[in-house]
All heavy atoms as an XYZ file, in Angstrom:
638
protein
N       7.728     17.849    -20.933
C       7.516     18.310    -19.571
C       6.517     17.397    -18.843
O       6.775     16.994    -17.730
C       7.016     19.752    -19.619
C       6.915     20.355    -18.265
S       8.505     20.900    -17.694
C       8.051     22.415    -16.976
N       5.412     17.081    -19.497
C       4.390     16.191    -18.915
C       5.004     14.835    -18.598
O       4.751     14.258    -17.541
C       3.224     16.038    -19.896
C       2.228     14.974    -19.520
C       1.153     15.489    -18.604
O       0.964     16.705    -18.526
O       0.510     14.656    -17.960
N       5.817     14.336    -19.515
C       6.453     13.029    -19.323
C       7.387     13.048    -18.111
O       7.432     12.086    -17.353
C       7.210     12.632    -20.584
C       7.840     11.272    -20.486
C       8.119     10.712    -21.864
N       8.932      9.540    -21.842
C       8.513      8.328    -21.512
N       7.265      8.154    -21.162
N       9.320      7.302    -21.535
N       8.104     14.131    -17.917
C       9.001     14.246    -16.767
C       8.224     14.190    -15.452
O       8.653     13.535    -14.501
C       9.806     15.543    -16.827
C      10.860     15.518    -17.917
O      11.234     14.410    -18.375
O      11.305     16.606    -18.319
N       7.088     14.863    -15.403
C       6.296     14.845    -14.164
C       5.701     13.455    -13.933
O       5.593     13.013    -12.784
C       5.198     15.905    -14.195
O       4.271     15.639    -15.213
N       5.344     12.758    -15.014
C       4.816     11.394    -14.886
C       5.906     10.458    -14.365
O       5.655      9.634    -13.485
C       4.295     10.915    -16.248
C       3.553      9.610    -16.197
C       2.152      9.741    -15.653
O       1.707     10.786    -15.209
N       1.427      8.651    -15.686
N       7.111     10.604    -14.887
C       8.218      9.768    -14.415
C       8.535     10.042    -12.949
O       8.832      9.119    -12.185
C       9.468      9.998    -15.274
C       9.437      9.396    -16.671
C      10.664      9.826    -17.469
C       9.349      7.886    -16.605
N       8.475     11.302    -12.570
C       8.726     11.656    -11.170
C       7.659     11.045    -10.263
O       7.962     10.561     -9.168
C       8.780     13.172    -10.999
C       9.150     13.612     -9.615
C      10.483     13.063     -9.128
O      11.405     12.903     -9.944
O      10.593     12.776     -7.926
N       6.402     11.045    -10.717
C       5.329     10.433     -9.933
C       5.558      8.928     -9.811
O       5.357      8.347     -8.745
C       3.961     10.738    -10.551
C       2.746     10.240     -9.779
C       2.727     10.775     -8.344
C       1.461     10.631    -10.504
N       5.997      8.278    -10.906
C       6.323      6.852    -10.838
C       7.399      6.598     -9.792
O       7.298      5.675     -8.991
C       6.836      6.331    -12.192
C       5.758      5.833    -13.114
C       5.488      6.478    -14.302
C       5.012      4.689    -12.811
C       4.508      6.024    -15.163
C       4.030      4.218    -13.659
C       3.789      4.894    -14.837
O       2.814      4.439    -15.669
N       8.440      7.412     -9.797
C       9.525      7.252     -8.820
C       9.012      7.428     -7.396
O       9.357      6.656     -6.495
C      10.646      8.254     -9.093
C      11.582      7.819    -10.161
C      12.791      8.757    -10.241
N      13.153      8.874    -11.633
C      12.883      9.905    -12.428
N      12.288     10.970    -11.948
N      13.230      9.897    -13.684
N       8.198      8.447     -7.204
C       7.649      8.720     -5.877
C       6.791      7.552     -5.388
O       6.948      7.083     -4.257
C       6.822     10.007     -5.895
C       6.111     10.375     -4.601
C       7.122     10.694     -3.510
C       5.184     11.546     -4.821
N       5.900      7.074     -6.239
C       5.017      5.965     -5.857
C       5.847      4.706     -5.597
O       5.615      3.990     -4.618
C       3.929      5.722     -6.920
C       3.172      4.425     -6.660
C       2.963      6.898     -6.962
N       6.832      4.437     -6.440
C       7.680      3.251     -6.254
C       8.425      3.325     -4.924
O       8.477      2.338     -4.177
C       8.664      3.115     -7.406
N       8.988      4.479     -4.605
C       9.697      4.644     -3.330
C       8.759      4.484     -2.142
O       9.096      3.842     -1.147
C      10.382      6.008     -3.258
C      11.589      6.115     -4.170
O      12.091      5.065     -4.643
O      12.025      7.254     -4.428
N       7.563      5.049     -2.252
C       6.604      4.957     -1.146
C       6.067      3.532     -0.993
O       5.829      3.076      0.119
C       5.455      5.945     -1.350
C       6.021      7.365     -1.312
C       5.120      8.432     -0.836
N       4.632      8.214      0.508
C       3.364      8.413      0.855
N       2.489      8.834     -0.018
N       2.970      8.226      2.098
N       5.876      2.819     -2.110
C       5.456      1.416     -2.021
C       6.531      0.581     -1.329
O       6.221     -0.274     -0.496
C       5.168      0.845     -3.411
C       3.792      1.150     -3.981
C       3.741      0.796     -5.460
C       2.721      0.395     -3.212
N       7.775      0.843     -1.671
C       8.879      0.126     -1.036
C       8.888      0.393      0.476
O       9.032     -0.534      1.281
C      10.196      0.571     -1.670
C      11.385     -0.202     -1.242
C      12.603      0.257     -2.035
C      13.842     -0.487     -1.615
N      15.013     -0.070     -2.373
N       8.707      1.656      0.849
C       8.642      2.021      2.266
C       7.459      1.341      2.956
O       7.579      0.826      4.072
C       8.528      3.537      2.410
C       8.363      3.996      3.836
C       8.009      5.475      3.943
O       8.113      6.210      2.938
O       7.602      5.884      5.042
N       6.300      1.345      2.288
C       5.095      0.749      2.878
C       5.279     -0.752      3.094
O       4.915     -1.285      4.142
C       3.885      1.017      1.985
N       5.866     -1.450      2.111
C       6.107     -2.887      2.261
C       7.039     -3.149      3.440
O       6.822     -4.074      4.222
C       6.703     -3.475      0.975
C       5.691     -3.810     -0.051
N       4.916     -4.942      0.008
C       5.317     -3.153     -1.174
C       4.108     -4.977     -1.044
N       4.332     -3.899     -1.766
N       8.053     -2.329      3.580
C       8.989     -2.476      4.689
C       8.285     -2.263      6.033
O       8.491     -3.024      6.992
C      10.135     -1.480      4.526
O      11.023     -1.564      5.607
N       7.446     -1.241      6.105
C       6.722     -0.961      7.353
C       5.783     -2.099      7.708
O       5.688     -2.503      8.872
C       5.937      0.344      7.219
C       6.842      1.555      7.278
C       6.074      2.825      7.237
N       5.210      2.968      8.403
C       4.335      3.942      8.548
N       4.197      4.870      7.609
N       3.587      4.022      9.621
N       5.061     -2.612      6.718
C       4.119     -3.703      6.971
C       4.875     -4.935      7.454
O       4.435     -5.623      8.384
C       3.286     -4.013      5.709
C       2.555     -5.340      5.826
C       2.300     -2.880      5.450
N       6.023     -5.209      6.856
C       6.823     -6.370      7.243
C       7.255     -6.303      8.710
O       7.353     -7.326      9.383
C       8.054     -6.448      6.340
C       8.360     -7.792      5.826
C       9.568     -7.903      4.914
N      10.391     -6.729      4.712
C      10.337     -5.934      3.638
N       9.460     -6.170      2.685
N      11.145     -4.907      3.523
N       7.515     -5.103      9.212
C       8.043     -4.965     10.572
C       6.972     -4.667     11.632
O       7.310     -4.561     12.808
C       9.116     -3.854     10.623
O       8.534     -2.617     10.237
C      10.290     -4.189      9.719
N       5.714     -4.534     11.219
C       4.648     -4.268     12.191
C       4.481     -5.426     13.162
O       4.579     -6.591     12.773
C       3.314     -4.038     11.481
C       3.086     -2.697     10.829
C       1.764     -2.719     10.056
C       3.068     -1.586     11.852
N       4.201     -5.092     14.394
C       3.915     -6.096     15.417
C       2.394     -6.285     15.480
O       1.728     -5.781     16.377
C       4.463     -5.639     16.780
C       5.957     -5.437     16.804
C       6.707     -6.737     16.587
O       6.366     -7.773     17.174
N       7.713     -6.709     15.728
N       1.865     -7.000     14.494
C       0.428     -7.248     14.398
C       0.220     -8.729     14.095
O       1.151     -9.419     13.649
C      -0.226     -6.387     13.287
C      -0.163     -4.908     13.637
C       0.401     -6.641     11.939
N      -0.989     -9.243     14.328
C      -1.264    -10.640     13.970
C      -1.028    -10.889     12.478
O      -1.154     -9.974     11.649
C      -2.744    -10.811     14.324
C      -3.028     -9.752     15.336
C      -2.138     -8.599     14.972
N      -0.692    -12.108     12.156
C      -0.361    -12.458     10.769
C      -1.514    -12.153      9.812
O      -1.293    -11.727      8.679
C       0.030    -13.936     10.683
C       0.572    -14.345      9.333
C       1.825    -13.583      8.922
O       2.594    -13.130      9.789
O       2.027    -13.422      7.709
N      -2.748    -12.346     10.247
C      -3.897    -12.053      9.392
C      -3.976    -10.585      9.015
O      -4.337    -10.238      7.881
N      -3.637     -9.706      9.939
C      -3.629     -8.262      9.667
C      -2.519     -7.942      8.676
O      -2.697     -7.194      7.721
C      -3.461     -7.452     10.967
C      -3.260     -5.973     10.683
C      -4.654     -7.669     11.878
N      -1.346     -8.548      8.893
C      -0.225     -8.322      7.982
C      -0.579     -8.786      6.560
O      -0.264     -8.128      5.576
C       1.018     -9.052      8.487
C       2.271     -8.733      7.702
C       3.526     -9.442      8.191
N       3.572     -9.859      9.562
C       3.796     -9.055     10.609
N       3.984     -7.774     10.410
N       3.815     -9.539     11.822
N      -1.266     -9.922      6.470
C      -1.666    -10.432      5.155
C      -2.655     -9.479      4.484
O      -2.555     -9.229      3.281
C      -2.268    -11.831      5.297
C      -1.235    -12.899      5.607
S      -1.939    -14.530      5.960
C      -2.947    -14.810      4.526
N      -3.606     -8.948      5.253
C      -4.579     -8.008      4.691
C      -3.881     -6.742      4.190
O      -4.204     -6.233      3.105
C      -5.639     -7.657      5.738
N      -2.916     -6.246      4.949
C      -2.166     -5.066      4.513
C      -1.342     -5.372      3.266
O      -1.260     -4.547      2.351
C      -1.264     -4.567      5.645
C      -1.987     -3.921      6.820
C      -1.053     -3.757      8.003
C      -2.590     -2.585      6.410
N      -0.763     -6.549      3.217
C       0.020     -6.945      2.033
C      -0.872     -7.036      0.800
O      -0.469     -6.625     -0.289
C       0.723     -8.285      2.276
O       1.716     -8.147      3.256
N      -2.090     -7.551      0.982
C      -3.030     -7.614     -0.153
C      -3.384     -6.211     -0.636
O      -3.482     -5.965     -1.842
C      -4.300     -8.378      0.239
C      -4.129     -9.878      0.223
C      -5.458    -10.602      0.338
N      -6.145    -10.321      1.587
C      -5.948    -10.986      2.722
N      -5.085    -11.982      2.762
N      -6.620    -10.689      3.799
N      -3.569     -5.279      0.300
C      -3.853     -3.896     -0.088
C      -2.691     -3.318     -0.887
O      -2.897     -2.639     -1.898
C      -4.118     -3.028      1.139
C      -5.464     -3.249      1.767
C      -5.675     -2.296      2.911
C      -7.044     -2.510      3.505
N      -7.669     -1.279      3.913
N      -1.472     -3.588     -0.435
C      -0.307     -3.081     -1.149
C      -0.188     -3.702     -2.542
O       0.172     -3.012     -3.499
C       0.968     -3.343     -0.345
C       1.152     -2.436      0.860
C       2.301     -2.930      1.724
C       1.398     -1.001      0.413
N      -0.499     -4.981     -2.661
C      -0.475     -5.617     -3.984
C      -1.525     -5.007     -4.908
O      -1.271     -4.799     -6.102
C      -0.686     -7.127     -3.853
C       0.477     -7.893     -3.235
C       0.088     -9.355     -3.010
C       1.711     -7.791     -4.107
N      -2.689     -4.700     -4.366
C      -3.746     -4.072     -5.169
C      -3.315     -2.676     -5.622
O      -3.560     -2.280     -6.769
C      -5.047     -4.000     -4.381
N      -2.670     -1.932     -4.741
C      -2.198     -0.594     -5.099
C      -1.112     -0.694     -6.165
O      -1.095      0.086     -7.126
C      -1.680      0.153     -3.847
C      -2.856      0.463     -2.912
C      -0.951      1.429     -4.235
C      -2.445      0.949     -1.526
N      -0.223     -1.669     -6.020
C       0.829     -1.872     -7.015
C       0.226     -2.179     -8.380
O       0.652     -1.616     -9.394
C       1.764     -3.019     -6.570
O       2.329     -2.688     -5.297
C       2.871     -3.256     -7.578
N      -0.765     -3.048     -8.412
C      -1.423     -3.384     -9.680
C      -2.149     -2.172    -10.258
O      -2.100     -1.932    -11.470
C      -2.399     -4.543     -9.469
N      -2.793     -1.396     -9.403
C      -3.518     -0.212     -9.870
C      -2.571      0.822    -10.460
O      -2.937      1.550    -11.389
C      -4.314      0.404     -8.724
N      -1.354      0.882     -9.948
C      -0.381      1.873    -10.429
C      -0.056      1.671    -11.906
O       0.310      2.621    -12.600
C       0.893      1.812     -9.593
N      -0.223      0.465    -12.402
C       0.060      0.192    -13.815
C      -0.962      0.847    -14.735
O      -0.669      1.093    -15.895
C       0.088     -1.310    -14.059
C       1.196     -2.004    -13.303
C       1.108     -3.501    -13.472
C       2.152     -4.191    -12.612
N       2.034     -5.641    -12.680
N      -2.160      1.121    -14.210
C      -3.245      1.654    -15.037
C      -3.697      3.039    -14.626
O      -4.208      3.800    -15.443
C      -4.445      0.693    -15.002
C      -4.083     -0.698    -15.378
N      -3.821     -1.070    -16.669
C      -3.893     -1.806    -14.622
C      -3.501     -2.350    -16.704
N      -3.537     -2.825    -15.464
N      -3.554      3.360    -13.346
C      -4.026      4.642    -12.816
C      -3.050      5.106    -11.743
O      -3.283      4.899    -10.550
C      -5.438      4.469    -12.246
C      -6.001      5.756    -11.666
O      -5.419      6.840    -11.899
O      -7.023      5.669    -10.962
N      -1.973      5.706    -12.188
C      -0.901      6.069    -11.271
C      -1.349      7.070    -10.219
O      -1.059      6.900     -9.038
C       0.291      6.618    -12.055
C       1.547      6.906    -11.251
C       2.047      5.653    -10.547
C       2.616      7.485    -12.149
N      -2.072      8.100    -10.615
C      -2.497      9.102     -9.635
C      -3.488      8.507     -8.631
O      -3.446      8.823     -7.441
C      -3.075     10.336    -10.323
O      -4.192      9.989    -11.110
N      -4.371      7.637     -9.089
C      -5.301      6.966     -8.182
C      -4.568      6.060     -7.205
O      -4.898      6.006     -6.023
N      -3.562      5.358     -7.700
C      -2.767      4.494     -6.835
C      -2.012      5.329     -5.802
O      -1.903      4.928     -4.642
C      -1.788      3.666     -7.665
N      -1.522      6.486     -6.207
C      -0.815      7.368     -5.271
C      -1.758      7.820     -4.155
O      -1.366      7.855     -2.983
C      -0.238      8.571     -6.008
N      -3.008      8.141     -4.509
C      -3.985      8.551     -3.489
C      -4.296      7.399     -2.535
O      -4.369      7.583     -1.318
C      -5.267      9.059     -4.142
C      -5.125     10.430     -4.782
C      -6.459     10.988     -5.231
N      -7.145     10.138     -6.199
C      -6.946     10.166     -7.513
N      -6.079     11.016     -8.033
N      -7.617      9.368     -8.308
N      -4.475      6.192     -3.093
C      -4.748      5.027     -2.243
C      -3.576      4.743     -1.315
O      -3.758      4.413     -0.141
C      -5.018      3.792     -3.113
C      -6.351      3.860     -3.836
C      -6.548      2.698     -4.766
N      -6.662      1.444     -4.052
C      -6.777      0.267     -4.650
N      -6.784      0.181     -5.965
N      -6.881     -0.834     -3.940
N      -2.366      4.892     -1.836
C      -1.176      4.667     -1.024
C      -1.075      5.707      0.090
O      -0.736      5.376      1.221
C       0.069      4.684     -1.903
C       1.401      4.403     -1.217
C       1.381      3.068     -0.484
C       2.525      4.434     -2.243
N      -1.401      6.956     -0.231
C      -1.413      8.004      0.797
C      -2.380      7.648      1.924
O      -2.049      7.799      3.106
C      -1.811      9.359      0.210
C      -0.701     10.009     -0.588
O       0.479      9.617     -0.420
O      -1.016     10.913     -1.379
N      -3.576      7.185      1.564
C      -4.557      6.806      2.583
C      -4.055      5.639      3.438
O      -4.199      5.645      4.657
C      -5.897      6.444      1.941
C      -6.676      7.651      1.450
C      -8.102      7.320      1.096
N      -8.230      6.286      0.076
C      -8.312      6.512     -1.230
N      -8.289      7.747     -1.698
N      -8.433      5.508     -2.078
N      -3.450      4.655      2.779
C      -2.931      3.508      3.520
C      -1.811      3.936      4.462
O      -1.776      3.523      5.631
C      -2.426      2.433      2.564
C      -1.822      1.198      3.236
C      -2.853      0.468      4.079
C      -1.224      0.269      2.208
N      -0.905      4.782      3.993
C       0.199      5.248      4.847
C      -0.342      6.062      6.023
O       0.151      5.932      7.143
C       1.200      6.067      4.034
C       1.929      5.262      2.967
S       2.953      3.960      3.625
C       4.416      4.902      4.014
N      -1.354      6.876      5.780
C      -1.980      7.631      6.876
C      -2.602      6.685      7.890
O      -2.498      6.910      9.097
C      -3.021      8.607      6.339
C      -2.415      9.807      5.669
O      -1.270     10.158      5.925
N      -3.169     10.427      4.785
N      -3.265      5.632      7.404
C      -3.846      4.641      8.309
C      -2.756      3.983      9.158
O      -2.933      3.795     10.362
C      -4.620      3.578      7.543
C      -5.949      4.068      7.014
O      -6.403      5.160      7.443
O      -6.541      3.374      6.165
N      -1.633      3.645      8.544
C      -0.534      3.044      9.292
C       0.001      4.022     10.337
O       0.262      3.634     11.475
C       0.600      2.626      8.348
C       0.327      1.462      7.408
C       1.530      1.216      6.502
C      -0.041      0.207      8.165
N       0.154      5.282      9.929
C       0.643      6.305     10.866
C      -0.287      6.464     12.058
O       0.167      6.692     13.183
C       0.796      7.657     10.167
C       1.936      7.689      9.170
O       2.831      6.821      9.248
O       1.928      8.588      8.302
N      -1.588      6.352     11.820
C      -2.592      6.533     12.875
C      -2.878      5.242     13.644
O      -3.681      5.249     14.579
C      -3.903      7.044     12.260
C      -3.781      8.407     11.604
C      -3.596      9.516     12.618
O      -4.184      9.415     13.714
O      -2.853     10.457     12.309
N      -2.261      4.143     13.238
C      -2.495      2.871     13.923
C      -3.810      2.219     13.554
O      -4.305      1.363     14.281
N      -4.378      2.595     12.414
C      -5.629      1.990     11.947
C      -5.279      0.840     11.007
O      -4.711      1.053      9.942
C      -6.490      3.017     11.220
C      -7.057      4.083     12.128
C      -8.045      4.972     11.393
N      -7.465      5.610     10.235
C      -7.033      6.875     10.198
N      -7.123      7.628     11.277
N      -6.532      7.388      9.097
N      -5.620     -0.367     11.433
C      -5.305     -1.554     10.644
C      -6.595     -2.286     10.306
O      -7.576     -2.196     11.048
C      -4.394     -2.504     11.437
C      -3.147     -1.833     11.945
C      -2.899     -1.747     13.299
C      -2.222     -1.286     11.074
C      -1.760     -1.146     13.783
C      -1.071     -0.671     11.542
C      -0.839     -0.608     12.896
N      -6.592     -3.041      9.206
C      -7.790     -3.825      8.874
C      -7.996     -4.913      9.916
O      -7.051     -5.327     10.603
C      -7.458     -4.424      7.502
C      -5.983     -4.348      7.383
C      -5.521     -3.225      8.251
N      -9.221     -5.367     10.038
C      -9.489     -6.435     10.996
C      -8.854     -7.727     10.484
O      -8.684     -7.924      9.281
C     -10.993     -6.628     11.181
O     -11.597     -6.956      9.948
N      -8.536     -8.591     11.419
C      -7.890     -9.859     11.063
C      -8.931    -10.758     10.416
O     -10.062    -10.870     10.865
C      -7.313    -10.515     12.309
C      -6.501    -11.731     12.006
C      -5.762    -12.242     13.222
O      -5.935    -11.701     14.313
O      -5.013    -13.216     13.065
N      -8.515    -11.420      9.345
C      -9.396    -12.366      8.657
C      -8.880    -13.758      8.901
O      -7.737    -13.955      9.278
C      -9.403    -12.067      7.166
C      -9.938    -10.680      6.847
C      -9.896    -10.442      5.408
N     -10.940    -11.281      4.806
C     -11.443    -11.070      3.622
N     -11.013    -10.102      2.893
N     -12.375    -11.868      3.140
N      -9.742    -14.724      8.631
C      -9.318    -16.117      8.761
C      -8.215    -16.436      7.765
O      -8.080    -15.785      6.735
N      -7.430    -17.426      8.038
C      -6.314    -17.771      7.161
C      -6.780    -18.321      5.822
O      -6.022    -18.336      4.875
C      -5.394    -18.813      7.833
O      -6.169    -19.940      8.197
C      -4.707    -18.221      9.047
N      -8.042    -18.733      5.736
C      -8.554    -19.227      4.467
C      -9.199    -18.113      3.645
O      -9.791    -18.361      2.599
C      -9.562    -20.369      4.686
C     -10.792    -19.894      5.461
O     -10.801    -18.753      5.957
O     -11.740    -20.695      5.568
N      -9.073    -16.866      4.092
C      -9.606    -15.732      3.341
C     -11.021    -15.343      3.707
O     -11.565    -14.406      3.169
N     -11.624    -16.078      4.633
C     -12.998    -15.732      5.029
C     -12.971    -14.730      6.169
O     -12.034    -14.699      6.949
C     -13.761    -16.994      5.495
O     -13.058    -17.580      6.584
C     -13.918    -17.985      4.366
N     -13.989    -13.880      6.236
C     -14.042    -12.888      7.333
C     -14.242    -13.532      8.681
O     -14.688    -14.617      8.828
C     -15.218    -11.997      6.976
C     -15.782    -12.488      5.699
C     -15.051    -13.715      5.309
């Protein structure tokens, strides 16, 4: 039973990550903002391998930020603030 709920959470997180990547790709924002959002999504994807529930919470926060129009500030193309 526990394993089934874990698999369902994996499916949910995978589907939501796919949706989030699609949304970020289509946002009308400066490239630096898009890159920052993509880095956040990559970090969440990596975290999901070790802490699935934590990654799900981070993804929820990121999706809420996207829904509310809250985006990270644009950074320089060389990674500096």
